[in-house]
C-alpha positions as CSV (number, residue, x, y, z in Angstrom):
1,M,34.9,-11.1,20.4
2,I,33.0,-11.4,17.1
3,R,35.2,-11.9,14.0
4,W,33.8,-9.8,11.1
5,G,36.2,-11.2,8.5
6,P,33.7,-13.9,7.2
7,Y,30.9,-11.4,7.1
8,P,31.9,-8.5,4.9
9,F,28.4,-8.0,3.6
10,L,26.9,-7.7,7.1
11,R,28.9,-4.5,7.6
12,L,28.0,-3.3,4.1
13,I,24.3,-3.9,4.6
14,F,24.3,-2.2,8.1
15,F,25.9,1.1,7.0
16,F,24.1,1.1,3.6
17,S,20.7,0.7,5.4
18,A,21.7,3.4,7.8
19,G,22.2,5.8,4.9
20,I,18.8,4.8,3.4
21,L,17.0,5.4,6.7
22,T,18.8,8.8,7.2
23,Y,17.5,9.9,3.8
24,L,14.0,8.9,4.6
25,Q,14.1,10.9,7.7
26,A,15.8,14.0,6.3
27,N,15.9,14.1,2.5
28,E,16.8,17.8,1.8
29,L,20.6,17.4,2.1
30,A,21.5,15.9,-1.3
31,L,24.2,18.4,-2.2
32,P,26.0,18.5,1.2
33,V,25.9,14.7,1.3
34,S,27.4,14.5,-2.2
35,L,30.2,16.7,-1.1
36,L,30.7,14.7,2.0
37,A,30.8,11.5,0.0
38,G,33.4,12.9,-2.3
39,L,35.6,13.9,0.7
40,L,35.1,10.5,2.3
41,L,36.2,8.8,-0.9
42,V,39.4,10.8,-1.2
43,L,40.1,10.3,2.6
44,Y,39.4,6.6,2.3
45,L,41.8,6.1,-0.7
46,F,44.5,8.2,1.1
47,L,44.2,6.2,4.3
48,Y,44.1,2.9,2.4
49,Y,47.3,3.8,0.5
50,L,49.1,4.9,3.7
51,S,48.0,1.8,5.6
52,R,49.3,-0.5,2.9
53,K,52.5,1.5,2.5
54,N,53.3,1.7,6.2
55,K,51.7,-1.7,7.1
56,S,49.8,0.2,9.9
57,V,46.9,-1.5,11.7
58,H,45.8,1.8,13.1
59,L,45.6,3.5,9.7
60,N,43.9,0.4,8.3
61,N,41.2,0.6,11.0
62,L,40.7,4.3,10.2
63,A,40.4,3.5,6.5
64,G,37.7,0.9,7.4
65,I,35.7,3.4,9.5
66,T,35.9,5.9,6.7
67,G,34.8,3.3,4.2
68,M,31.8,2.4,6.3
69,L,30.8,6.1,6.5
70,L,31.3,6.4,2.8
71,L,28.9,3.4,2.4
72,A,26.3,5.2,4.5
73,A,26.6,8.3,2.3
74,A,26.2,6.0,-0.7
75,G,23.0,4.6,0.7
76,Y,21.7,8.1,1.2
77,L,22.6,9.2,-2.4
78,V,21.2,6.0,-4.0
79,T,17.9,6.6,-2.3
80,H,17.9,10.3,-3.3
81,T,18.6,9.4,-6.9
82,F,16.0,6.7,-7.0
83,T,13.4,9.1,-5.6
84,S,14.3,12.0,-7.8
85,R,14.0,10.0,-10.9
86,Q,10.3,9.4,-10.2
87,Q,9.1,12.7,-8.9
88,P,5.9,14.0,-10.5
89,V,6.1,16.8,-13.1
90,N,3.2,19.2,-14.0
91,L,0.7,17.4,-11.8
92,A,0.4,19.8,-8.9
93,P,-2.9,21.8,-8.6
94,S,-2.7,25.3,-10.1
95,N,-4.9,28.1,-11.4
96,D,-5.2,26.2,-14.8
97,A,-6.7,23.0,-13.5
98,I,-6.2,19.7,-15.3
99,S,-9.2,18.7,-17.3
100,H,-7.9,15.5,-18.9
101,Y,-4.7,13.5,-18.8
102,V,-3.1,10.6,-20.8
103,G,-1.3,7.8,-19.1
104,V,-0.2,4.1,-19.3
105,V,-1.4,1.4,-16.9
106,D,1.8,0.5,-15.2
107,D,0.9,-2.1,-12.6
108,Y,-1.3,-5.0,-11.8
109,I,-5.0,-4.5,-11.8
110,T,-6.5,-4.9,-8.3
111,Q,-10.1,-6.1,-8.4
112,K,-12.7,-5.5,-5.7
113,P,-16.5,-6.2,-5.7
114,T,-17.3,-2.5,-6.5
115,S,-14.1,-1.2,-8.1
116,V,-10.9,-1.8,-10.0
117,S,-7.7,0.1,-9.5
118,S,-4.1,0.4,-10.8
119,I,-1.2,2.7,-11.1
120,I,-1.2,5.1,-14.1
121,Q,2.1,6.5,-15.4
122,V,1.1,9.9,-16.7
123,K,2.5,11.1,-20.0
124,A,0.6,14.4,-20.7
125,V,-2.0,16.7,-19.1
126,K,-4.5,19.1,-20.6
127,R,-4.6,22.5,-19.0
128,A,-6.7,25.4,-20.4
129,G,-7.3,23.5,-23.6
130,T,-3.6,22.9,-24.2
131,W,-1.8,19.5,-24.0
132,Q,1.4,19.7,-21.9
133,P,4.0,17.0,-21.2
134,A,3.9,15.6,-17.6
135,A,5.2,12.7,-15.6
136,G,4.4,10.9,-12.4
137,K,2.2,8.1,-11.0
138,V,-1.5,8.3,-10.2
139,R,-3.5,5.7,-8.3
140,L,-6.6,5.4,-10.4
141,T,-9.7,3.7,-9.0
142,I,-12.8,3.2,-11.1
143,K,-16.3,2.2,-10.0
144,R,-17.0,-1.2,-11.3
145,A,-20.2,-1.4,-13.5
146,Q,-19.6,-4.9,-15.1
147,E,-17.7,-8.1,-14.7
148,I,-15.5,-7.4,-17.7
149,M,-12.1,-6.0,-16.9
150,P,-12.2,-2.3,-18.1
151,F,-8.5,-2.2,-19.0
152,R,-5.2,-4.2,-18.8
153,Y,-1.6,-3.6,-18.1
154,G,0.0,-1.4,-20.8
155,A,-3.3,0.2,-21.9
156,V,-3.0,3.9,-22.8
157,L,-5.9,5.7,-21.2
158,L,-7.4,9.2,-21.8
159,V,-8.9,10.1,-18.4
160,K,-11.3,12.9,-17.6
161,G,-10.7,15.0,-14.5
162,A,-7.7,15.9,-12.4
163,P,-5.7,13.7,-10.0
164,E,-5.5,15.0,-6.4
165,P,-2.6,14.7,-3.9
166,V,-3.1,11.8,-1.6
167,K,-4.3,12.9,1.8
168,P,-2.6,12.1,5.0
169,P,-4.5,10.0,7.6
170,L,-7.2,12.0,9.4
171,N,-7.3,9.9,12.6
172,P,-4.6,9.1,15.1
173,A,-2.7,5.8,14.5
174,Q,-4.7,5.2,11.3
175,F,-3.0,3.5,8.4
176,D,-0.9,6.0,6.5
177,Y,-2.1,5.4,2.9
178,R,-0.2,8.5,1.7
179,R,3.1,7.2,3.0
180,Y,2.4,3.7,1.7
181,L,1.9,5.0,-1.8
182,A,4.8,7.4,-1.5
183,N,7.1,4.4,-0.8
184,S,6.2,3.4,-4.4
185,Q,6.7,7.0,-5.6
186,V,2.9,7.5,-6.0
187,Y,1.8,10.9,-4.8
188,Y,-1.6,11.4,-6.6
189,Q,-4.9,9.5,-6.8
190,Q,-8.2,9.8,-8.5
191,Y,-11.6,8.1,-8.2
192,L,-13.9,7.8,-11.2
193,P,-17.5,7.2,-10.3
194,G,-18.2,6.2,-13.9
195,P,-16.6,5.3,-17.2
196,W,-14.8,8.7,-17.6
197,F,-12.0,7.3,-19.7
198,I,-11.3,5.6,-23.0
199,Q,-8.4,3.4,-24.2
200,V,-6.5,5.2,-26.9
201,G,-3.6,2.8,-27.4
202,Y,-1.4,0.0,-26.0
203,E,2.2,0.7,-24.9
204,P,3.4,-1.6,-22.1
205,G,6.4,-0.2,-20.3
206,N,7.8,-3.7,-19.7
207,R,7.0,-6.3,-22.4
208,L,8.2,-9.2,-20.2
209,K,5.9,-8.1,-17.4
210,A,3.0,-7.8,-19.9
211,W,3.6,-11.3,-21.1
212,S,3.9,-12.7,-17.5
213,I,0.6,-11.0,-16.5
214,G,-1.0,-12.5,-19.6
215,V,0.2,-16.0,-18.6
216,R,-0.9,-15.5,-15.0
217,N,-4.4,-14.4,-16.2
218,Y,-4.6,-17.5,-18.4
219,L,-3.6,-19.8,-15.6
220,D,-6.0,-18.0,-13.3
221,D,-8.9,-18.8,-15.7
222,R,-7.7,-22.5,-15.8
223,L,-7.5,-22.6,-12.0
224,R,-11.0,-21.1,-11.6
225,A,-12.4,-23.7,-14.1
226,A,-10.8,-26.6,-12.2
227,M,-11.9,-25.6,-8.7
228,P,-15.4,-26.7,-7.6
229,S,-15.7,-24.1,-4.9
230,E,-15.4,-20.3,-5.4
231,R,-14.3,-19.9,-1.8
232,E,-11.4,-22.3,-2.1
233,Y,-10.6,-20.9,-5.5
234,G,-9.9,-17.5,-3.9
235,V,-7.4,-19.1,-1.5
236,A,-5.8,-21.1,-4.2
237,A,-5.3,-18.0,-6.5
238,A,-3.6,-16.3,-3.6
239,L,-1.5,-19.3,-2.7
240,L,-0.4,-20.2,-6.3
241,L,-0.5,-17.0,-8.3
242,G,-0.4,-14.2,-5.8
243,I,-3.9,-12.9,-6.7
244,K,-5.5,-11.8,-3.5
245,D,-8.5,-10.1,-5.0
246,F,-10.8,-13.0,-4.3
247,L,-9.8,-13.9,-0.8
248,P,-12.8,-14.0,1.5
249,E,-12.7,-11.5,4.3
250,D,-13.4,-14.0,7.1
251,I,-10.5,-16.2,5.9
252,K,-8.1,-13.3,5.9
253,A,-9.2,-12.4,9.5
254,A,-9.0,-16.0,10.7
255,Y,-5.5,-16.6,9.3
256,S,-4.3,-13.2,10.6
257,Q,-5.5,-14.1,14.1
258,S,-3.8,-17.5,14.0
259,G,-0.5,-16.2,12.8
260,T,-0.6,-18.1,9.5
261,M,-1.4,-15.3,7.1
262,H,2.0,-15.7,5.5
263,V,0.9,-19.0,3.8
264,L,-1.6,-17.1,1.7
265,A,1.0,-14.7,0.4
266,V,3.3,-15.8,-2.5
267,S,6.7,-15.2,-0.8
268,G,9.8,-16.9,0.4
269,L,7.9,-19.7,2.1
270,H,6.6,-20.9,-1.3
271,V,10.0,-20.5,-3.0
272,G,11.5,-22.5,-0.1
273,V,9.0,-25.3,-0.5
274,I,9.8,-25.5,-4.3
275,F,13.5,-25.5,-3.4
276,Y,13.0,-28.3,-0.9
277,V,11.0,-30.5,-3.4
278,L,13.5,-29.9,-6.2
279,N,16.4,-30.9,-3.9
280,L,14.5,-34.2,-3.1
281,L,13.9,-34.9,-6.8
282,L,17.5,-34.1,-7.8
283,G,18.9,-36.2,-5.0
284,K,22.3,-36.2,-3.5
285,W,24.1,-36.8,-6.8
286,S,23.3,-33.3,-7.9
287,R,25.6,-32.0,-5.2
288,Q,28.6,-33.8,-6.7
289,R,31.2,-31.6,-8.4
290,G,30.2,-32.6,-11.9
291,F,26.5,-32.0,-11.5
292,K,26.4,-28.8,-9.4
293,W,26.1,-26.7,-12.6
294,F,23.2,-28.8,-13.8
295,R,21.5,-28.4,-10.4
296,F,22.0,-24.6,-10.5
297,L,20.6,-24.3,-14.1
298,V,17.6,-26.5,-13.2
299,L,16.9,-24.3,-10.1
300,L,17.4,-21.2,-12.1
301,G,14.9,-22.3,-14.8
302,I,12.3,-23.5,-12.3
303,F,12.6,-20.4,-10.1
304,G,12.5,-18.1,-13.1
305,S,9.4,-19.9,-14.4
306,Y,7.6,-19.6,-11.0
307,A,8.5,-15.9,-10.9
308,F,7.1,-15.5,-14.4
309,V,3.7,-17.1,-13.7
310,T,3.3,-15.0,-10.6
311,A,3.6,-11.9,-12.8
312,L,7.1,-11.0,-11.6
313,S,5.7,-9.8,-8.2
314,A,8.3,-8.0,-6.0
315,S,7.9,-10.5,-3.1
316,V,8.6,-13.5,-5.4
317,L,11.5,-11.8,-7.1
318,R,13.0,-10.9,-3.7
319,A,12.7,-14.5,-2.6
320,V,13.9,-16.0,-5.8
321,G,16.9,-13.6,-5.9
322,M,17.8,-14.6,-2.3
323,F,17.6,-18.4,-2.9
324,L,19.5,-18.1,-6.2
325,L,22.3,-16.2,-4.6
326,L,22.5,-18.9,-1.9
327,V,22.6,-21.6,-4.5
328,A,25.1,-19.7,-6.6
329,A,27.4,-19.2,-3.7
330,E,27.3,-22.9,-3.0
331,T,27.8,-23.8,-6.7
332,F,30.8,-21.4,-7.5
333,R,32.6,-21.5,-4.2
334,R,33.8,-24.4,-2.0
335,Q,33.2,-22.7,1.3
336,T,30.5,-20.1,1.9
337,N,29.1,-18.3,4.9
338,I,25.3,-18.5,4.8
339,Y,24.8,-15.3,6.8
340,N,27.2,-13.3,4.5
341,T,25.3,-14.7,1.5
342,L,22.0,-13.6,3.0
343,A,23.4,-10.1,3.7
344,A,24.7,-10.0,0.1
345,A,21.2,-10.8,-1.2
346,A,19.7,-8.0,0.9
347,F,22.4,-5.6,-0.2
348,F,21.9,-6.1,-3.9
349,L,18.1,-5.9,-3.5
350,L,18.4,-2.6,-1.7
351,L,20.8,-1.4,-4.4
352,Y,18.1,-2.1,-6.9
353,N,15.3,-0.5,-4.9
354,P,16.2,1.1,-1.5
355,Y,12.6,1.4,-0.6
356,F,12.4,-2.3,-0.1
357,L,14.0,-1.6,3.3
358,I,10.8,-0.1,4.7
359,E,8.5,-2.8,3.2
360,V,7.1,-5.0,5.9
361,G,7.3,-8.1,3.6
362,F,11.0,-7.5,3.0
363,Q,11.7,-7.1,6.7
364,L,9.8,-10.2,7.8
365,S,11.1,-12.3,4.9
366,F,14.8,-11.8,5.8
367,L,14.2,-11.9,9.5
368,A,12.3,-15.2,9.2
369,V,15.1,-16.8,7.0
370,L,17.8,-15.5,9.5
371,G,15.9,-17.0,12.4
372,I,15.5,-20.4,10.6
373,L,19.2,-20.4,9.7
374,Y,20.4,-19.5,13.2
375,F,17.9,-20.8,15.8
376,S,16.4,-23.8,14.0
377,P,19.7,-26.0,14.2
378,I,19.9,-25.1,17.9
379,F,16.4,-26.2,18.6
380,E,16.7,-29.3,16.5
381,S,19.7,-30.4,18.6
382,W,17.5,-30.6,21.7
383,L,15.7,-33.7,20.4
384,A,16.5,-36.6,18.0
385,P,13.3,-38.3,16.9
386,E,13.8,-41.8,15.4
387,T,11.1,-42.0,12.7
388,Y,11.1,-40.0,9.5
389,V,7.7,-38.5,10.2
390,A,8.7,-37.5,13.7
391,R,11.9,-35.9,12.4
392,F,9.9,-34.1,9.7
393,L,7.4,-32.7,12.2
394,W,10.1,-31.8,14.7
395,K,12.0,-29.9,12.0
396,M,8.8,-28.1,11.0
397,L,8.2,-27.2,14.6
398,C,11.7,-25.9,15.1
399,A,11.6,-23.8,11.9
400,S,8.2,-22.4,12.9
401,V,9.4,-21.4,16.3
402,A,12.7,-19.9,14.9
403,A,10.9,-17.8,12.3
404,Q,8.2,-16.7,14.8
405,L,10.9,-15.8,17.3
406,T,12.9,-13.5,15.0
407,T,9.8,-11.8,13.5
408,L,7.9,-11.5,16.8
409,P,9.0,-8.0,17.8
410,L,8.2,-6.7,14.4
411,T,4.8,-8.4,14.2
412,L,3.9,-7.0,17.6
413,Y,5.0,-3.5,16.5
414,Y,3.0,-3.6,13.2
415,F,0.0,-5.7,14.1
416,H,-0.4,-5.3,17.9
417,Q,-1.5,-8.9,18.5
418,F,0.0,-12.3,19.4
419,P,-1.5,-15.6,18.2
420,V,-1.3,-17.9,21.2
421,Y,-1.5,-21.1,19.3
422,F,0.8,-20.1,16.5
423,L,2.9,-23.3,16.9
424,A,0.1,-25.7,16.2
425,A,-1.4,-23.5,13.6
426,N,1.9,-23.1,11.7
427,V,2.8,-26.8,11.8
428,V,-0.6,-27.6,10.2
429,A,-0.7,-24.6,7.8
430,I,2.8,-24.9,6.5
431,T,2.5,-28.7,6.0
432,V,-0.9,-28.6,4.3
433,S,-0.1,-25.5,2.3
434,S,3.1,-27.0,1.1
435,G,1.2,-30.0,-0.2
436,A,-1.4,-27.7,-1.7
437,L,1.3,-25.7,-3.4
438,V,2.7,-28.9,-5.1
439,V,-0.7,-30.1,-6.1
440,G,-1.7,-26.6,-7.4
441,L,1.5,-26.3,-9.5
442,L,0.8,-29.7,-10.9
443,L,-2.7,-28.6,-11.8
444,L,-1.4,-25.5,-13.6
445,A,1.3,-27.5,-15.4
446,L,-1.2,-30.1,-16.6
447,S,-4.1,-27.8,-17.1
448,W,-4.1,-28.6,-20.9
449,L,-5.0,-32.2,-20.2
450,P,-8.6,-33.5,-20.0
451,M,-10.0,-34.5,-16.6
452,V,-6.7,-34.3,-14.8
453,P,-7.1,-30.7,-13.7
454,V,-10.6,-31.4,-12.4
455,F,-9.3,-34.3,-10.3
456,L,-6.4,-32.2,-9.0
457,G,-8.8,-29.4,-8.3
458,W,-10.9,-31.6,-6.0
459,V,-7.7,-32.7,-4.2
460,L,-6.6,-29.1,-3.8
461,T,-10.0,-28.1,-2.6
462,G,-9.9,-30.8,0.1
463,L,-6.5,-29.8,1.3
464,L,-7.5,-26.1,1.6
465,R,-10.8,-27.0,3.4
466,F,-8.8,-29.1,5.9
467,M,-6.5,-26.2,6.5
468,H,-9.4,-23.8,7.0
469,E,-11.2,-26.2,9.4
470,S,-8.0,-26.8,11.4
471,N,-7.4,-23.1,11.7
472,A,-11.1,-22.4,12.7
473,W,-10.8,-25.2,15.3
474,L,-7.8,-23.6,16.9
475,L,-9.4,-20.2,17.1
476,Q,-12.3,-21.7,19.1
477,A,-9.9,-22.6,21.9
478,P,-9.7,-20.2,24.9
479,F,-7.9,-17.0,24.4
480,P,-6.6,-17.7,20.9
481,V,-5.2,-14.1,20.4
482,I,-3.7,-11.5,22.7
483,E,-4.7,-8.2,21.3
484,G,-4.0,-4.6,22.1
485,I,-0.2,-5.0,22.3
486,S,1.5,-1.7,21.8
487,L,5.3,-1.2,21.2
488,T,7.2,1.9,20.4
489,T,10.1,1.9,18.0
490,L,12.6,2.1,20.8
491,Q,10.9,-0.9,22.6
492,T,11.1,-2.9,19.4
493,W,14.8,-2.3,19.0
494,V,15.3,-3.2,22.7
495,L,13.5,-6.5,22.0
496,Y,15.8,-7.3,19.1
497,G,18.7,-6.5,21.4
498,L,17.3,-9.1,23.8
499,L,16.9,-11.6,20.9
500,G,20.5,-11.1,19.8
501,L,21.9,-11.6,23.3
502,L,19.7,-14.8,23.6
503,G,21.1,-16.1,20.4
504,L,24.7,-15.4,21.5
505,F,24.1,-17.2,24.8
506,F,22.6,-20.3,23.0
507,A,25.6,-20.4,20.6
508,R,28.5,-19.6,22.9
509,K,27.2,-20.7,26.3
510,K,28.9,-17.8,28.0
511,L,27.4,-16.2,31.2
512,I,28.3,-12.7,30.1
513,Y,25.6,-12.8,27.4
514,F,23.0,-14.0,29.8
515,S,24.0,-11.2,32.2
516,L,23.6,-8.7,29.4
517,F,20.3,-10.2,28.5
518,A,19.0,-9.7,32.0
519,G,20.2,-6.1,32.0
520,V,18.5,-5.3,28.7
521,F,15.4,-7.1,29.9
522,L,15.3,-4.8,32.9
523,L,15.6,-1.8,30.5
524,F,12.7,-3.1,28.4
525,S,10.6,-3.6,31.6
526,S,11.3,-0.1,32.8
527,L,10.4,1.3,29.4
528,K,7.1,-0.6,29.5
529,I,6.3,0.5,33.1
530,K,7.1,4.1,32.2
531,A,4.8,3.9,29.1
532,T,2.0,2.3,31.2
533,N,2.2,5.0,33.9
534,Q,2.0,7.7,31.2
535,R,-1.0,6.1,29.7
536,Q,-2.6,5.7,33.1
537,A,-2.6,9.5,33.4
538,N,-4.2,10.0,30.0
539,Q,-7.5,11.9,29.9
540,L,-8.4,12.3,26.3
541,L,-11.4,13.6,24.4
542,V,-11.3,12.4,20.8
543,V,-13.7,13.4,18.0
544,Y,-12.9,11.1,15.1
545,Q,-13.2,12.0,11.4
546,V,-15.5,9.3,10.0
547,P,-17.1,9.7,6.5
548,R,-20.9,10.1,6.8
549,A,-20.9,9.2,10.6
550,T,-20.3,10.7,14.0
551,A,-17.9,9.2,16.6
552,L,-16.5,10.4,19.9
553,A,-14.3,8.7,22.5
554,F,-13.8,9.5,26.1
555,I,-10.5,7.9,27.3
556,S,-9.4,7.7,30.9
557,G,-6.2,5.7,31.6
558,H,-6.7,2.2,30.2
559,Q,-10.5,2.6,29.8
560,G,-12.2,3.9,26.7
561,Q,-15.9,4.8,26.0
562,L,-17.1,5.2,22.4
563,L,-20.2,7.1,21.5
564,A,-21.2,6.9,17.8
565,D,-24.3,7.2,15.7
566,S,-26.1,4.2,14.0
567,A,-24.4,5.1,10.7
568,F,-21.0,4.4,12.2
569,Y,-22.0,0.9,13.4
570,T,-23.5,-0.1,10.1
571,N,-20.0,-0.4,8.6
572,P,-17.7,-2.7,10.8
573,K,-14.6,-1.3,9.0
574,N,-15.1,2.0,10.7
575,H,-14.2,0.5,14.1
576,Q,-11.6,-1.8,12.6
577,Y,-9.6,0.8,10.7
578,I,-10.4,4.1,12.5
579,I,-11.0,3.3,16.2
580,Q,-9.1,0.1,16.9
581,P,-5.6,1.2,15.7
582,H,-5.8,4.3,18.0
583,W,-7.1,2.3,21.0
584,Q,-4.4,-0.4,20.5
585,E,-1.7,2.3,20.4
586,L,-3.0,3.7,23.7
587,G,-3.1,0.2,25.2
588,L,-6.7,0.3,26.3
589,T,-7.8,-2.8,28.1
590,V,-11.4,-1.9,29.0
591,T,-13.7,-0.6,26.3
592,H,-17.4,0.3,26.0
593,T,-19.6,1.4,23.2
594,D,-22.9,3.3,23.1
595,T,-25.1,4.6,20.3
596,L,-26.0,8.3,19.9
597,G,-29.6,9.1,19.0
598,K,-32.8,10.0,20.6
599,K,-31.9,8.0,23.7
600,I,-29.6,9.7,26.3
601,P,-26.3,7.8,26.6
602,E,-26.1,5.8,29.9
603,T,-22.3,5.8,30.4
604,I,-21.5,9.5,30.0
605,P,-23.4,12.2,32.0
606,A,-25.8,13.7,29.5
607,M,-29.1,15.7,29.3
608,Q,-31.7,16.4,26.6
609,L,-32.1,20.1,25.8
610,P,-35.5,21.8,25.0
611,D,-34.4,22.2,21.4
612,G,-33.9,18.5,21.0
613,N,-30.1,18.5,21.1
614,Q,-28.0,16.7,23.7
615,L,-25.4,18.0,26.1
616,L,-22.6,15.7,27.4
617,Q,-20.3,16.6,30.3
618,W,-17.0,14.8,31.0
619,Q,-14.0,15.8,33.0
620,G,-15.3,19.4,33.2
621,V,-15.8,19.7,29.4
622,K,-19.2,20.3,27.9
623,I,-19.9,18.9,24.5
624,L,-23.2,20.0,22.8
625,L,-24.3,17.6,20.1
626,C,-26.1,19.7,17.5
627,R,-28.3,17.8,15.1
628,R,-31.2,20.3,15.1
629,P,-31.5,24.1,14.8
630,L,-30.1,25.7,18.0
631,D,-31.9,27.9,20.4
632,A,-29.8,31.0,21.2
633,Q,-31.1,31.3,24.7
634,T,-30.4,27.7,25.6
635,L,-26.9,28.0,24.1
636,Q,-26.2,31.1,26.2
637,K,-27.2,29.2,29.3
638,V,-25.3,26.0,28.5
639,K,-22.0,27.7,27.3
640,P,-20.5,24.5,25.9
641,T,-16.8,24.0,25.4
642,Y,-17.4,22.3,22.1
643,L,-20.4,22.4,19.7
644,L,-20.3,19.3,17.5
645,V,-22.4,19.9,14.4
646,S,-23.8,16.8,12.6
647,N,-26.3,16.1,9.8
648,R,-26.3,19.7,8.4
649,P,-28.6,21.5,10.9
650,Y,-29.6,25.1,10.1
651,L,-27.2,27.4,12.0
652,A,-28.2,31.1,12.4
653,V,-24.5,32.1,12.9
654,D,-25.2,35.9,13.3
655,A,-27.8,35.2,16.1
656,L,-25.7,32.6,17.8
657,A,-22.3,34.4,17.6
658,P,-22.5,36.1,21.0
659,A,-23.1,32.8,22.7
660,L,-20.3,31.0,20.8
661,K,-17.4,33.4,21.7
662,N,-15.7,30.8,23.9
663,T,-16.9,27.7,22.1
664,T,-15.1,25.7,19.4
665,V,-17.5,24.6,16.7
666,I,-16.6,21.1,15.2
667,L,-17.9,20.1,11.8
668,D,-17.9,16.3,11.4
669,G,-18.1,13.9,8.5
670,T,-21.9,13.8,8.3
671,N,-21.9,17.3,6.8
672,S,-21.6,17.8,3.0
673,R,-18.6,19.7,1.7
674,P,-20.7,22.7,0.5
675,Y,-22.3,22.9,3.9
676,Q,-18.9,22.7,5.7
677,Q,-17.5,25.5,3.4
678,R,-20.5,27.7,3.9
679,V,-20.7,27.4,7.7
680,E,-16.9,27.6,8.2
681,Q,-16.8,30.8,6.2
682,K,-19.6,32.3,8.3
683,L,-18.0,31.3,11.5
684,T,-14.6,32.6,10.6
685,K,-16.1,35.9,9.5
686,A,-17.9,36.1,12.9
687,G,-14.6,35.4,14.8
688,I,-15.7,32.0,16.1
689,N,-13.2,29.2,16.3
690,C,-14.1,26.4,13.8
691,Y,-12.6,23.0,13.6
692,N,-13.3,21.1,10.4
693,L,-12.5,17.4,10.8
694,N,-12.5,16.8,7.1
695,K,-9.6,19.3,6.8
696,S,-7.7,19.0,10.0
697,G,-8.4,15.4,11.0
698,A,-9.6,14.1,14.3
699,L,-9.7,16.5,17.3
700,V,-7.6,15.0,20.2
701,Q,-7.9,17.1,23.4
702,L,-5.7,16.2,26.3
703,L,-7.5,17.1,29.5
704,P,-6.0,17.7,33.0
705,L,-6.2,14.7,35.3
706,K,-9.0,15.1,38.0
707,N,-8.1,14.1,41.5
């Protein structure tokens, strides 16, 4: 039986997190939950008083259960309060449209080759010629016309135009950008194709953050000057300062495939490296009673400085807070439980911002640390190398396996791939990136000296190039990545159940845990078999919403066929961000692609019509691809199930209406908005079913399975 006495914060974090998740699923019950929390508080105090007075174990247990339920209600209410404080005011579209608004740049500036963007905290809006107070956050993106940064953190901007509500994803399994922004309480966005703004003041919301961003920008300039290669500079800026704007796309893709992307993100790994190096420098004497305070103050100063030069980013603050709490527990108490301290760090961070709980970085950071703390000592006990280098490499290997083990279910759930050679890749990447981090921090600290930064820049460039080459070499091996892995939420939880039972078996060596492990493994296998059988029966016709392109998919079981026009294939991101997530979710193992155009597709039954349009037929469904004016007689003979309209062809709706009574007209992303509005209005007036992909998202039609 597990003794919970040494782990009070584990219970606190469990129920508090349950309350947060409950709010995120159903956030309309603030008043009833407030009343429930009040009743639970009164009941808890009453039961606690009776249990102490009567020395009753039964009443004490009831008081404990009531307290945990009270904590869940507290998590719910804390999340509600945090969300309500940042709700937008006077930004919603209305009859009096917003013509201008004033706001303060309230976040870091994200730079891309063609645009810059940031979060604007709105202060006032102009409606019908009158300025009105307003509140809320807007994601503002501006087309970049020059290399000079158009604004900075704290700038007060007068912006022309009206922010729009962030749209939901328009394709199945596509990244939900609206939800991503909503987790930061951002519900509106605006794109400016030109300089439709002016700076009218400077009022940073957080002076400390403004100073830290200024310091980071200065150090970024010094780093760029010291690095001989622009490519390695982009990696160094991400590694040292958390600036990812200049990371080359091929490097991001390669590190993602090898399972080493975490070394390019300023996070707990980097704070852990600094912690390790400082412990080596301070030596064993710093752990003596008289010097523990000195060690704590040194670590506090170094960690605080590192957080400052990385512009107080949330990931670094989380990691610094976690390590400082661990050090503080060791400094102020003789005996501490590391798991309870880790849970306490998570609890206080969620108390500060409950939305941390659904951030992937927060989840992976704590799971990785938990895995290293629990599994790494177990793995290290299996082998005792004699030399220092061998011991170091063995510890690195054990830590890498432990971290990968505890984060594996979550990475499979979010990223749908498994890097086969992650062990070798992580040993090299963590070792080299740790050295690069130390060299890079020395470069920044000594950037005011002549020649020294240049020398350190060459050393740093060499280390990073070696890391890139090692990574690229591993990816050339056979089957470096297993892709297309699909897990449901339930399957992910079952995997963590398996992991927990495996950990208990390793720690306690009791057969009961292995028996439970086998039982849960059978449950997981049955869930996967059921999901596979359900997918095998899938017969899906999908018409995707792709801006300025046409794309259809014909999916049968685990096989998928994509038909798209040449405009779709000119942008590789269309397949990466629109098609691939959906196909990974469906678990497709065999995929084909073909190009729409003058040539008739070879993989789907098709024919060329006299009017120049094409007719596709699949699983009893007829899809007429309309890119040219339609002939009414041909349409009457064909009687298509769907009419897919692309590239703004002329449609004589009145003449075609009799032949379109049993047809659904689909307007795809190649048609302009005025054209869509005009045609949709005519079709609706004629009583013809119209499906606008730009409004309703991708059309997903489940078809009956053919014997």
